[in-house]
N, C-alpha and C positions, 0 to 999 in steps of 0.2 A: 504494500500500500504506500502510495506516494504522499509524503508529508504535506505538500501544498494542495493536494486534492481533497484533504479531509476538512470537514466542518469542525468547529471547536468542540462540540459535544461528542464527536466520534473519537477523540483522542483517548478518552478514559478507557474505552474497551480496547482500543488499538494497543495501548501499552501492555495490557494483559495478554492479548492474542499474540503479540510479538515477543513475549517473554522478556520484555523490557530491553529488547535489542534493537538498535538503530544502526544502519549501515550507511556510511558516507562514501560515495564513489569519489576517488581522487585521481586527477590526471594533470594535464598541463596544456598549454597552447604553444605549439612549436611546429616548425616545418617537418613534414614527413614525405620527403621527396616531392615530386610534383603530381603524384597520382593519388595521394591521400590528403584529407583535410587537416588543418592545424589542430583541430580538436579531437583527433583520432584517439588519444589515450583516455580521455574522460568519456568519450562517446561509447567505446566498446564495452567498458565496464558498467556504465550506466544502463545501456541496453540489455546487457546480460543479467544484471541485477533485477531489472524490471521483469524479465521472463522468469527468473528464479523465484521471485516473490509470488508469482502466480501459482507456483507449486508448493512452496513453504512460506506462508505469510511472514513478512518482516517489514519494519519501517524503512522506507527508502528516502533518505535525505537528498535534497538537490545536490548535484555534483560540485565538488570543490575543484574549480578549473585552473586555479593559479598555482600550479606546482613549481618545483625548482628547475628553472631553465637557466643554464649557465652560459654556454658558449655559442648559442644560436640567435642571439639578439640582433645580429646583422641581417637576419632573414625576416622578411615581412610576415606579420601575423603572430610573431612571438610576443608573449607577455611575461615580463619578469618583475617580480616584486622583491623587496628586500627580505632577507631571512627574518629579520625582526618582525616585519609586518605579517609574513606568512605564519610565524609562530603565534603571534597575537590573535590573528584571525581564527586559527585552529583552537586556541585557548578559549576564546569567547564563544565560538560555535559549539564546542563540546560542553561548555558550562550551560549554555541555553538548552541544548538537547537534553541534558540531565535534569535541568529544572522542570522540564515538561514530563518527567517520569521515566525516561529511558536511562538505565544505569549501566548498560553494556553498549559501548560505542566502538564499532569496527570501521577503521579507515581503510577501505578497500582500494588499494592502489594499483594503477596500471601504467605507471611511468617509471622506468628504471632510475631516472635521476632523482626521484622523490625518496628513495630508500633511506638515504642518510638523514634527510630532513625529518622524515616521519619517525625514524628510530629515535632521534634526539628528542623529538616532541613527546613521544610516549614515555621516555625516561624522565623528562621534565615534569610530567603530570604526577609521577609517583613521588616526587620530592616533597609535596605538600599534601595535607589531608584533604581527601575528596570523598564524595559519596557515590562515585561512579568509576568504572574501569574503562580505559581507552586501550585499544589494540590496533595493530596494523598488519596487513597481509598484502603481498604483491602477487598479482595474477595477470595472466595475459596470453599472448599467442604462443608461448613456449609449449603449451599443451599439444599443439599440432606440429612441433618440430619433428623432423623425420626420425630422430632417435627415440622420441617418446611414442610415436606411432609404431615403431618397430617393437618397443617394449610392450605396448598394449597387445600387439599381435602375438608376441611370445608368451606373455603371461595369461592372456584371456582367450586367445584363439581368434580365428577368422571372423566368427560371428559378432565379435565386439566392434567391428568396423564395417557395419552394413552400408555406410554411405559410399565407401570406396570400391572401385572395381579392381580386378587383378592387375590391370594395366597401371592403375594408380599406384599400387604397391610396388610394382617394378620401378616406377619413377622415383618412389621413396628410396628404394635400394640404391639406385644410381646416384641420387642426391648425396647419400651417405658415402658411397664409394668415391665420388669425385671430390668429397670434402668441400662442397659448395659453401662459401661464406654467407652468413646471414646475421641479423641482429637488430635492425631498426628500419621500419617501413619496408621490411623484406616480404618474402612470399607468405610467411605465416601471418604477419600482421595484416597484410593485404587480404588474405583469405578470410580472416576473422571479420574484418570490416565488410567484406562482401556478404558475409552471413548476416550482419545486422543492418548495415546501411549501404546497400549496393548502389543507391542513388548518388552517393558521394565519392565513389571509387572511379578513377579514370585510368583504366589499364592502358589506354592508348598513350598515356603520358608517363608510363613507367620507365621509359628510357630517356626522358627529357633531360635528366641530370644523371651523372654517374654515381653508382653505389659501390664502385670499386675502391679498395683500400690504397692509399698513397704509400703506405709502409714507412712514412717518415718518422713515426713514433713507435715503431715496433719494439725497439730495445727497451722502452719504458713500460711495457705491459707487466702486470695489469695496470690500467690507467688510474690516475689519481682521482680522488673523490670529486673534484670539480668537473671531471669529464672533458677538460679542455684538451688534453692530449688525445682523447678519443676524437675530438673535433679536428685535430690535425690529420689524423688518418682518414677520417670520413667528413670532409668539409661541407658536403651537401646534405647533411642530416639524413643520410640514406646509407644503410649498411647492408650490402648484399645485392640481390637481384630479384626479379619477379619471374621465375621460370613459368612459362605458359602452362606446363603440365601440372603445376602445383597451385595454380590460381584458377580453379574451375569451381563450378557450382557444388560439386561433391565435397571438395575440401572445405568450402565455405560452410556447408551443412555440418560437417564433422566438427570444425572449429566452434561453431555456434553451440552445438550440443555439449561438447566437452567443457566449455566455459560455463555454461548454465549448470551442468551437473556438479561441477566443482563448487560453485557458489551455493547451490542447494545443500550440499553436504556440509559446508562450512556453517551455514545458517542453522542447520539442525544441531550441530555440535554446540554452538554458542548459545543458542536459544534455550536449550533445555538443561544446560549446565549451571548449577548454582554455586559450585565450589569457588569460582572467581569472586563472587560477591561475599562469600564467607571469609575468604582470605583477605579481602579488602577490609571487612569489619574488624578482623583480628589485627590487621596491620595498623588500622586507625586507633584501635584500643591500646596497642603497644606504644604507638607514637604519643598518645596522651599521657603516658606514664613518665615521659622524659621532660 
């Protein structure tokens, strides 16, 4: 259920039905090649959450679109706020969500650059006494990376991938064999967006800018937290390519299903678990003794 769609009196029952759990989709606004929109990161998790909530009811907060964008502000469409403002916005939003009765807040992230910011924010929340718990989890297109598809096939069998043809699976094998690079605005992210917002995907523009690595910063891997060295290797905010065989309707359906199923599983775990609130109460009680 979407926060903004409810009337005031409906919130009382919504808090109970959702197990006091509110999920906030978190993304950013940045270039994703020329074939995907700048809002890709928040859109894919927002759309997936909406579908998951139809299966397992949960409160869906409006997406937090202003994630941590470091080295791509030279590209149009990017929005970068200061770290201090990002942290303050999250602090105020979580406080208001909790004031409305939701004591479990999940910041469901789909932008790799947000991991450090969100981890630090969650740590900061625990430093002072609160009557709510804040968590973060990053999810995205990695669910349909070739290696994960291969793992599903090996562990669960062919029936676990009904969307794909045998020819599709051969393409997956070749992708792994060729060690085709991927990582941002790549075939997987493109397929996921095709599954949720095909109207915004422009496959005809997939080669408008290069997604090839310049290799200028290879010696500094893994890249630093600011991702600026990543930007040296991939200056077009595009890492990898969009192989035609992996960006079809079948992979789009698979990506859509796996993302929704993952979120549904997460909701069920958090919604019905009361240990986190018990631990919170115990932590607050101990803190009061000092």
